[in-house]
N, C-alpha and C positions, 0 to 999 in steps of 0.2 A: 504493500500500500504506500509506503513512504517513498518508493522510487517512482510511483505513478503520478505523484502530484507535481505540477509544474510551477514555474515562478508566478504565473498569474493567480493560481490558487493560493499561494503563499501571501501575495499582496492582498487578496480579498480577505484572508483570515485575519489581517491586521484590524479589520473593522467588524466583520461578522462572518460566521462560518459559511463557506460556499455551498451552493446547491449540490455540487458534485460530492462534497464530503458528506452532506446529510443523506443523500441518496445511497452512498456506500454504507453508511451507518445503518440505515433502515434495511438495506438488503442483508447485512450481517445479522440484524435482529430477526428478520423474517426467516432466515435460513438456520437460525440458532448456531451461527458460526462464532463461537466464543473467541477463538484465536484471532480471527479477523477483527472482531469487535474490540478486543484488547489492544491490538496493534494500532487501530485508528485512535482509540481513546488515549493511548500513551503518547501519541504525537502532540497532543494538545496540552496547553498550560491550563492552570486552574480556572482563570476567568473564561477561557475559550470553552472549557468543558461545561461551565455553567450556562453559557450562551447556547451550546448545542442542546442541552437538556431543556432549556426554555422553549426552543423551537420545535421540539418533538411533541406529538400528542401525548396526553397523560398516560395512556396505557403503555406507550413505548418508553416513556421515562421510567416507569416502574420496572419494565422488563429489562432495560439497560442496566439499572442499578442491581437488580437481582442476578443478572447474568454475570456481572463483574464481581459482586460480593466482596471478597477480601482485597481485590485490586482497585476497588472504588476509592476515589480521592474524597475523604470526608470534608476537606476544606471547601469543597464545592458548595456545600450548604451555606457557607458564609457569604458567597457571591451571588446566590440565587435571588431572583425576584421573590418578594415576600409572599405573594399569592401562590406561586409555584412551590415554594418551600413548605407552606402550610398544607397544600394539597398532598404533597409527598409524605409529610410527617403523619398525616391522618391515615394513609393507606399502606405505608411500609410496615413490615413486621416489627413488633416491639423489641425483639432481640437485636435487629439491625439498628434501630434507633438508640438502643442502649450502648451498642458498640461505637456508634458515631458520637454520642454524647461524651463517652469516655476519652475519645481521641481529640475532641475539640476543646478550645478554651471555654471556661465556664460561661462567659457572656454569649459566645456563639452557640453553645449547647442550649442555653436558655431560650434563644431565639428559635431554635429548632423545635423545642418542646412546648413553647408558650401557647400555641393554638390548640393543643390537645385538651380534651376534657380532663377534669381533675382526677378522675379514677384512672384514665389511661396514662396520664403523666405519672401518677404514683406507681403504676405497673412498670413503667420504664425505669423510674428511679430505683425501684427495688432490685433491679437487675444490675445496678452499677456497684462498683467497689465502694466501701463506706466513705473513703476520702472524697471521691468524685461526687457521691450522692450528697454529702454534707455541703460541698462547695456550691452545688446547683440549688439545693434547698435554701441556701443563704441568698442566692440571687432572687429566687421566687418569693422571698419574704418582702421584697420591695415592689412597688407599683411599676407598671410599664412607663417608659420615658423618664425614669429617674436614674441617678448615678448608680444606685444599688443594682439596677438591672443591667446597666451598661458595663459595670466593672468586671474585671477578671478576679476571681476569688483566690487564684494562685499567685503568690508573691513570695519574696525572700525577706525575712526579718531576722535580726540577731540582737542579743542583749548588749547593753552598754559596756559590760565588763570584759567583753572579748577583745582580743587584739587582732591585727590584720591577718596574722598567720592562721589563727584558729578559724577566722571567717572564710579564708581561702580553702582550707581543708574541708570545711563544711560544704562549700559549694561544689567541691570535687566529689564528695562521698554521698551527699544526700540524694535520694532517689525520687523524691516527689516535688522537685523544683520545676518552675515553668520552663518550657523549651527555649523561650527567648525572653530576656530581661536586661535592663541597662543599669539598674541601681538596686541597692538593698536598703531596707529601712532599719533603723536602730530604735528599739522599743523598750519601754520600762516593764516591770513585772506585771502591771495592769494592762499591758499591750497598747499603751498610748505611744504615739509616735514622737520620738525626740529629735530625729533628724534623718537624713538620707546620705548614702555614700555611693557615688558613681563608680561603676566597675573600672573605668579607666584610672581613676585615682587609687582604687584599692590595689590593683595589680602593680602600680608603680611605687607603692609604699612598702617600707621594710616590715618584716613580719612582726617584730616586737612592738610596733606602734599601736596604741589603743584605737579602736574604731571611732571613739568619741573625738579624737584629735583631728580626724580627717572628715568627719561628717559635716554636712551643711545643715544648720538648724533652721534656715529660712525655707520653710515648706509652704506650698499652696495646698492646703488641706480641703478636701471636698466632703460635704455631708452626703451620706448615702441616700437621703430623702430629697436631695436637690434635683431640680428639673434638669434633664440632660441638655436642653437648649441653653440654659444658664451656664452649665459646665463647659459646653462648647465655646461659648463666648469668652469665658475666663481663659481657656486654653489659647484662644486667638489673641486676647488682649495682652496676656503675659508670656506668650511664646513658650508654652509649656510642652515638654515631651511626655511627661507622665505626672500623675498626682495621686497621693494616697487617699483612700476613701475610709471614712470613720463612721461609726454608728452613733446613736444618741448618747452613748456613754464615752464618746471620744476614743473608742477602741478601734484599732486598725482592722478592717474587714476585707479590703481589696485594693486594687489599683486600677486606674484608668490610664490608657496609653493613647498617644496621639492618633494612631491608626483607627481606633474606635471613634474618636471625635470627628475625624474627617468624614466618616459615614454619617454621623449625626448632622453635621453642617450641610452635607449634600441633601439628606432626607428632609431637613427643616426647610431648606430653600425650595425644594421640589414641592413640599406641602403648601408653602405660601403661594407658589406660582399656580398650582392646581386649584387652590381655594379661590384665587382671584378669578379664575375662569369658571368656577362653579362645578368642578368635576370631582370634588372630594379626594379620596386617596386611591383612586382606581389606577390600575396598571394595564399593560397590553395583554397580560395573561388572564384578566378577568373575563367572566362569561358575558354573553349578550344580556342576559337577565340582570346581572349585577351592574353592568355598565349603564344599562337603561335606567335602572333604579337609582343609580348614583346621579345621573344627569337630569332626569325629568323634573325633580322638585324645583330646581333653579330655573328651568325653562318655563315652568308654570308661573313662577314669580315674574319672570321677564314678560310673559304674556300679559299678566295683569298690569304691569307698568306700561306696556305698549298700548293697552286699552286706555289707560289714563291719558297718555299723550294724544291718542286719537280723540278723546273727549275734548281736549283743548282745541284741536283742529276744528271739531264740529262747532265750537262756539263762533268760529269765524267763517262758516261755510258760505254765507252770503258775500263776504269780502272776496273769497277765493273764486266764486262764480263770476264776479265782475272783472277779475284780473287773473287769467289762467297762468300767467308767468309766476305767480306766487306759489302755485302747486309745484312748478318745476324747480324752484329755488329752495323750498322748505327743507328738503333733505340735506342740503349743503350746510345750512345753519346748524341743524341738529347734529350732524355727523362730526363737524369740526369741534363743536362743544364737547361731544362725547369723547373724541380722541384726546383733546386737551385735558379733560378731567381724568381720563384713564392714565395719562402720563404722570400727572401729579399724584394720583392715588397709588400707583405702583411704587413710586419712590417713597411715599409716606409709609405705606404698609411695610416695606422692607426696612426702612429706618426704625420703625417701631419694633419690628422683630429682632433687630440687632442692637436694640437699646441705644440707638444713636439720636433718638428724638424724644425729648421729655419736656417737663415744665420749664426748665431753664432756657432752652433755645426755641421752644415752640412759637412764642410771639414773633421772633425774628424770622423763622421759616414761613410762618403764615403770611407775614408782610411780603416776604420775597415772592411767594407763589402768587399772591394777589397782583403784585407789580408785573411779574412775568406774564400772567394771564391778560392783564391790561395791555401790555406792550405787544404781545402776540395778536391780540384782538385788533389793535390799531394797524399793525402791519398787514394782516390778512384782510382787514376791511378795505384798505386802500386798493389792494390787488383785486378783491372781489367787486368793488365799486366800479373800477375801470372795465372789468370783464362784462359786467351787467350793462353798462352804458354801450359798449360795443355790440353786445349780444342782442339786447332788446331796444336800444336807442332811447332809454329813459334814465335821465340823471336822477330823478326823484326816487325811482326804484333802486338805483345804485346806492343812494344815500341811506335808504331804509335798510337794505340788507347789510350795509357796512355798519350802521349803528347797532343792528341786532347782533352782529358777530362780536362787536366790542363788548356788549352786555353779556352775551353767552359765554365767551371765553374768560371774562373776568369772573363770572359766577362759577364756571367750571374749575378754575384754579382754586377758588375758595372751597367749593364742595369737595374737590379731590383731596384736600388736606384736612378740612374740618370734620368730614364724615368719619374717616378712620380714627382721628384723635378723639372724637366724641364716643365712639364705640369702645375704644381702648379705655377711656376714662370710666366707663360703666362696667368694665371687666369683661367685655365681649370680644371675641376674636374678630378683628376688623377685616380680615382677608375674605371670608366667604360672602358677606353681605354688602361690602362697600361698593363693589362694581355695580350692583343693581340700583342702589340708592343714587350713586353719582350719575349713572346713565339716565335715570328717571328725572333727576333735577335738570340736567342739561337739555333733555328732550323737551320737557315742559317749559322751561324758561326760554329755550330757543324758539319754539313755536309761538309762545305767547308774545315774546318781544317782537319777532318778525311780523306776525300777523296783526298784532296790536298796533304797531307803528304804521303798518300799511293801511289799516283801517282809519287811522287818524290823518295821515299825510296824503294818501293816494286816492281814497274813495270819497 
């Protein structure tokens, strides 16, 4: 198989598995050719293996995993789409899930098992070695989207009375250490963190030196109950590579590393982006039913706001009948206001999510967006006024649409920032509903300003 792939296939694999590779994989599955299946699978890296599994039908995913068994790369579960991972965890044998959980870091194992029913999860946990089971149960003690669920329960800690030599010997001989770590923590008898020692500093120090002399007491400690988005922001603000996690009694219970935080940052950004579009947390792997169910509520809300805008138009039906050009130009005023409001709203929602916008700088930012809206309105009104004069030969109509655009873009700037701020002030998530509100405001104000001014000046 490896000799048959050409350079074009390799280039395509840099972005997504090629159709040729998927067809070869499906043929091997259909023919129960385990050797061919293993050969194809071993050519791929972990992220590519995850992409291949996501592209296969669910029945083929299960068959692929069961055919490979011991040769399956359990790290794939960490890279899989959440929906696909949850489907697999529900249908794979409990013995296989237990083996995977024992091979993964505790945080990744928690993600693998979190969608299971409590009884099924307990069945898997009972098949794990006591150490792995205790680490996973510690993760499940905390709510989703908290530092406790995000943390790895495996870490390295040493008492303060050890010297460097004893710490190094411990690292060489201990059997239950994490596969990868960059620092160890110095803890007191109550398991409270006193400081940390980087491995690079440890191996460069003479054996007789106490670990307390080379430890760094300045730690950024994270509470296990802290929201993972807040933790991600702290990693970003303080350029952290890892951080110890403590419980309500200040005892060390785990560690969060930067690779886990990168996933959180990406997930939170995607969540905000999807919420702004009203699509919830859906993924490409979701079913038609679930995708429809996710999208239709906001479409119904949008339908209601569209009806509201139509009612405003109906108020001026006589005006429109007397001047057909108004009907032609109405969508321009509304769409420009909607686009301007969406620009401001998107920036505001993201600033709120990253804690960059608060009471201290809100007045200045509100003023900035109002001025930007006014200036954009003035610029676009001049352009539109000239176009309308050339198009319809009416300077009065050009002035009307220009004035309406100034009003609507100014209002759009204010609505785009004040709506998310108001929702955030009341403890509501500004991402899902802000778009509907801002669009409604700009449509209603745009139609009302344009048609109202036309009724006064033109008719």
